[in-house]
C-alpha positions as CSV (number, residue, x, y, z in Angstrom):
1,X,20.9,-3.3,60.5
2,X,24.4,-2.9,59.0
3,X,26.8,-0.1,60.0
4,X,29.8,0.9,57.9
5,X,32.8,2.9,59.1
6,X,36.0,3.8,57.3
7,X,39.3,5.5,57.4
8,X,42.1,6.5,55.0
9,X,45.6,5.2,56.2
10,X,48.6,7.0,54.7
11,X,50.9,4.0,54.4
12,X,51.6,1.2,51.9
13,X,49.1,-1.7,51.6
14,X,51.7,-4.2,52.9
15,X,52.1,-2.1,56.1
16,X,48.4,-1.7,56.6
17,X,47.6,-5.4,56.0
18,X,50.4,-6.5,58.4
19,X,49.2,-4.2,61.2
20,X,45.7,-5.7,60.8
21,X,46.7,-9.3,61.0
22,X,49.8,-9.4,63.3
23,X,48.9,-10.1,67.0
24,X,51.7,-7.9,68.3
25,X,50.4,-5.0,66.3
26,X,46.7,-5.7,67.1
27,X,47.4,-5.3,70.8
28,X,48.8,-1.8,70.1
29,X,45.7,-0.4,68.4
30,X,42.6,-2.6,69.2
31,X,40.7,-0.4,71.7
32,X,37.9,2.1,71.3
33,X,38.9,4.6,74.1
34,X,42.1,5.2,76.1
35,X,40.7,3.6,79.2
36,X,40.7,0.2,77.5
37,X,43.4,-2.0,76.0
38,X,43.9,-5.3,74.1
39,X,46.4,-7.2,76.2
40,X,46.2,-10.4,74.0
41,X,45.5,-11.3,70.4
42,X,45.6,-14.6,68.7
43,X,44.5,-15.5,65.2
44,X,44.7,-18.2,62.6
45,X,44.2,-16.2,59.4
46,X,42.8,-18.9,57.1
47,X,39.2,-19.6,56.0
48,X,37.7,-21.4,59.0
49,X,40.4,-20.2,61.3
50,X,39.5,-18.4,64.5
51,X,40.6,-15.2,66.3
52,X,40.4,-14.1,69.9
53,X,41.2,-10.5,71.0
54,X,41.1,-9.9,74.8
55,X,39.5,-6.5,75.5
56,X,40.0,-5.1,79.0
57,X,39.5,-1.9,81.0
58,X,43.0,-0.7,81.9
59,X,42.0,-0.6,85.6
60,X,41.0,-4.3,85.4
61,X,37.4,-3.7,86.2
62,X,35.9,-5.2,83.0
63,X,36.9,-7.4,80.2
64,X,35.6,-9.6,77.4
65,X,36.8,-11.8,74.5
66,X,36.1,-10.5,71.0
67,X,36.2,-13.6,69.0
68,X,35.0,-15.2,65.8
69,X,35.8,-17.3,62.7
70,X,37.2,-16.1,59.4
71,X,34.9,-16.9,56.5
72,X,36.7,-15.3,53.5
73,X,40.2,-13.8,53.1
74,X,41.7,-12.3,50.0
75,X,45.2,-11.0,50.6
76,X,45.4,-7.2,50.5
77,X,41.7,-7.0,49.6
78,X,39.3,-8.2,52.3
79,X,38.8,-10.2,55.4
80,X,35.3,-11.5,56.3
81,X,34.4,-13.1,59.6
82,X,31.5,-14.2,61.8
83,X,31.5,-13.1,65.4
84,X,30.7,-15.5,68.3
85,X,27.1,-14.2,68.3
86,X,26.8,-15.0,64.5
87,X,27.0,-11.4,63.4
88,X,28.8,-10.9,60.1
89,X,31.7,-8.4,59.6
90,X,33.4,-7.5,56.3
91,X,36.6,-5.5,56.2
92,X,37.9,-4.2,52.9
93,X,41.3,-2.7,52.0
94,X,41.4,-0.5,48.9
95,X,44.6,1.2,47.5
96,X,44.0,4.9,46.7
97,X,46.3,7.7,45.6
98,X,46.8,8.7,49.2
99,X,47.2,5.3,50.9
100,X,44.7,2.6,51.8
101,X,41.0,3.0,52.5
102,X,39.9,0.6,55.2
103,X,36.2,0.0,55.5
104,X,34.4,-2.2,58.0
105,X,30.7,-3.2,57.6
106,X,29.2,-5.0,60.6
107,X,25.8,-6.2,61.7
108,X,24.6,-4.2,64.7
109,X,23.8,-5.9,67.9
110,X,20.7,-5.1,70.1
111,X,22.4,-4.1,73.4
112,X,23.8,-0.7,72.4
113,X,22.4,2.0,70.1
114,X,23.6,2.2,66.5
115,X,25.4,5.4,67.2
116,X,27.2,3.9,70.2
117,X,28.3,1.0,68.1
118,X,29.4,3.3,65.3
119,X,31.5,5.4,67.7
120,X,33.1,2.4,69.4
121,X,34.1,0.7,66.2
122,X,35.2,4.0,64.6
123,X,37.3,4.6,67.7
124,X,39.2,1.3,67.2
125,X,39.6,2.1,63.5
126,X,41.0,5.6,64.3
127,X,43.5,4.0,66.7
128,X,44.5,1.6,63.9
129,X,45.1,4.5,61.5
130,X,47.2,6.3,64.1
131,X,49.2,3.3,65.0
132,X,50.0,2.4,61.3
133,X,50.9,5.9,60.3
134,X,53.2,6.5,63.3
135,X,54.9,3.2,62.6
136,X,55.2,4.0,58.9
137,X,56.7,7.5,59.6
138,X,59.2,6.1,62.0
139,X,60.5,3.6,59.4
140,X,60.8,6.2,56.5
């Protein structure tokens, strides 16, 4: 089963793209709920390149590596990757009159319900939107 989430980011494409692919930026937004954080992010943004985002509970009680391999990249258009468990994820970036629409489609896993997965991934995407828009406003 595939799940799709999306958001509309009110910022230029270059700003949105940079926030998605820059490790220092990723660590600022890549968490689903406030009790979690992303203390480390590394990536090699080329086809066949890998990424590893460390996800941890802020209290240090839990953590895991979110990692995978990039399978297709088109600058300012899309990033496709395969996770460590072979699930496929497609992220698209589309310029609109009010900014950039970011959509993520991912294959669901079996451990959590589809709604739990949708909420978790949407929470991360919502933090991304907030981070990018705050950063953009502070620069204009």
